[in-house]
N, C-alpha and C positions, 0 to 999 in steps of 0.2 A: 504494500500499499504504500503511495507517494505521500511524502509529507505537505501539508498545505503551505503554501508560501506564507511567511509572516512579512507583516508591513510594520516598517519602522515608524515609530510615531515622532513627529518633530513640533515642538513647541511652536506656535505662531510667533511671529516677531512682536515684540512689546510696542511697536509703534507702527503708525500707518504706512504703507508701502505704496506708492504711486503704481498703477498698472496699466497706464497708458501715456503717451506723450503729452496729451492734454492734462492730464492729472499731474504728471510732473511740472509742468510749466505752472500749474495752480499752487503746487508745493513751494516752488521759487518765489512766486508773488506773495504768498502767505509769510515765508520766511523773511522777505523783505520787510514787509508791513511789521512783523513781530520785532525785528532789529530796529525800526524806526521808533516804535513805541517804548521798546527797552532804552533806547538813546534819549528820548523825552524825560522818561524816570529818572535817568542817571543824571541829567541836566538839571531837573529840580531838586535832587538829591545835592548835588555840588553847590547850587545856590542857597538851599536850606543850611548846610553845613557852613558857608562863608558867612550867613547872617547869625548863626549861633557862635561861631569863632569870634566874629567881630564884636558881638554884644559882651563875652566873656572877657576878651581882651580890654574892652573899655571898662568893665568893672573891676580887672585887676590893675589897671594902670596907676591908680593910686598908690596901691601896696608896692608896685614895681619901683615907683619913683622914691617912696620911703625906703625901700631895702638899698637902693643905689646911694641915697643922701647918707643913711646910717652907715654903710659900709665905707663911703669915703671919709666921714667923720672918723670913725673908727681906725681906719687906716692912717690917717693924719695924726692922731692921738698915739697909735703904736709906733709909727716912726720916730716921733719927737721923744718916746719913753723906751726906746727899744733895749737900750742897755740895762735899765733897771728890769724891764719885763722878761728880757732873755738871759737873767742872772749873767750879765757881762759876757753875752754870746757864748755860755755853755750850752744851751739849749735853743730851739729854733722855734718855740711856742710858748704861749703863756695861758694858764686855766683862770678863767673868773669863774665865779659861782654859777652864772647862767650859761657859761660855754667856754670855747677856746678859740684861741687866734693863732696861726701859725704863719711861718715864711717858707716857703719851699723854693729851692732853685731848680729851673727848669733845664732838662738836659740840653745841651748844645744841638744845633741842627745846622746843616749847610743847605743854602739856598743858591741855585744855579740860574742865571739869567743869560741867555744867549750861548746855549750848550755847545753849538758848533765853534764859536769864538773861543770859549773856555778850553774846548778839546785842543783847537789849533795851538793855543797859548802854552797849554802843558807839553805838547809835543815838542814846540819850538824851545822850551826851557828845559827839556830833559827830564820832565816830571812824569813819566810814564807810569810810575807806581800809582799815581792818582786816576789811572785809567784802567777800566775793565774790559776786556773782551770775552763776549759770550758766544759759544757755539750751540747750536741746537739743529736738530733736523728740519730740513726745509720741505714742509707737507706740500706746499703748492708744487714744487717740482716733482715730487712723488706722484701727485694726481695727474699731472702732465705726461709722467712715463710709468703707468702702474704695472706693465709687463716686468720691467727691470726691478722696479721697487719691491714688489713682492717675492723676489727671488732671495731676497735679504731676510734672515732670521730675524724675528720679532716684529716684522712690518706685515700688515695685512690691510687691505682696501676693502671697507664694507661697502654695501650699497647704499645710495643715498635715500632711498625709500620713495614713497609715492604718497602724496596729501590728495584729500578729495576737497575741493574749493567750491563754493557755491557763491556767487557774485549777482545779487538782484541788481536790476537797472534802477537807478535814482535819477531824478531830475534835481538839479540844483536851481535854486530860486535865485535870481540876480538880485543883488543889493544895491539899491540906488541911493547915492548919498542926497540928504535933501538939500 
C-alpha cells in the first residue's frame, strides 16, 4: 500500500503580500503616505521638545547665573588665601563644613595647526623622532584586485550583499519668499 503524500504546513506570512502589480503599486503609495505622516509626527515631537527645553532653560537661568557668580567669588577668595587654605602648598584642596574646593593641574596637550607645515619643519630640523609612520593594509587596493588579495592567508573578501529599497515618489512644494 502506497503511503499518502504528506503536505507541508507553512505558516502564512504575518504581513500582507501584494498579489498583483496594481496591489504592489498601492503598497508603495501607502508606504509613502505612512512615511509622510511619520515625518509630520516627528516634526511635531521636535517642536514640542524645543519648546519644553526652552521653558526649562529659562527657568534654570537664574540658578545658572547664581552658580557662576558664586563660583567666581569663591575662586577669587581661594586664590587670595591659597597658602592658608592649602597649608603652605602641602595639599591642593581645602575642606569647608559645607564642601570642598580643590586645584587640579590639567595634563599637558599638544595642539598642531597646519600639520603639513609642521611636518616639513620637523623634517628640515632633523626632528624625525616627532614623526610617526603608520603602515596598514590598503583595503581599497585589495578590492580592486580581489583575485590576488584572496591568495594571501588571512584575507577574505565577502559579498557586499543586497538591500531592498522602496522609494515612493514625492512632490516637493515650492517655497516662495514673501
